[in-house]
C-alpha positions in Angstrom: -20.4 53.5 -17.7 -20.6 50.3 -19.4 -17.2 49.0 -18.7 -18.1 48.3 -15.1 -14.9 50.3 -14.1 -15.4 53.5 -12.0 -15.2 56.7 -13.6 -12.7 59.3 -12.4 -15.1 61.3 -10.5 -16.2 58.3 -8.3 -12.6 57.5 -7.8 -11.8 60.8 -6.9 -14.8 61.1 -4.3 -13.5 57.5 -2.9 -9.7 59.1 -2.5 -11.2 62.4 -1.2 -14.1 61.7 0.8 -16.3 64.7 -1.0 -19.3 64.0 -2.9 -19.1 63.0 -6.5 -21.2 66.0 -7.1 -18.5 68.4 -5.8 -16.2 67.5 -8.6 -16.5 68.5 -12.0 -14.8 66.4 -15.0 -13.5 69.0 -17.8 -12.0 66.3 -19.8 -8.5 68.1 -19.7 -5.4 66.9 -18.5 -2.7 69.1 -17.6 0.9 68.6 -16.9 1.4 69.8 -13.2 5.3 68.8 -12.8 6.5 72.5 -13.7 3.9 74.2 -11.6 4.4 75.0 -7.7 2.6 72.5 -5.4 -0.5 74.0 -3.9 -1.9 72.7 -0.6 -5.5 71.3 -0.8 -7.2 73.7 1.4 -11.4 73.7 2.2 -11.6 77.0 2.4 -15.2 76.4 3.6 -13.2 74.5 7.0 -13.7 76.5 10.0 -10.3 78.3 10.7 -9.0 77.4 7.3 -8.2 81.3 7.1 -6.6 81.9 10.5 -3.0 81.0 9.2 -3.3 82.9 6.2 -0.7 86.2 6.3 -1.7 89.3 4.4 1.9 90.2 3.5 1.5 86.7 1.2 -0.4 88.3 -0.9 1.5 91.5 -1.9 4.2 91.1 -4.6 7.6 90.5 -3.1 10.2 92.6 -4.3 13.0 89.8 -4.0 11.1 88.2 -6.8 11.3 90.7 -9.5 13.8 89.7 -12.6 
């Protein structure tokens, strides 16, 4: 960038500790305030799948409206 300020991907890399190349800028900003919070999980990390409960993958009949 010509302004001398760090770009968005560099800031994200600094915050997460991942290399800048891991991220992609799409030019879109989404309002996530109405979305369910999603935990950040590195699925490549050893043991990340260990806590996955198969029942969570099925539709919950109590949620049917």
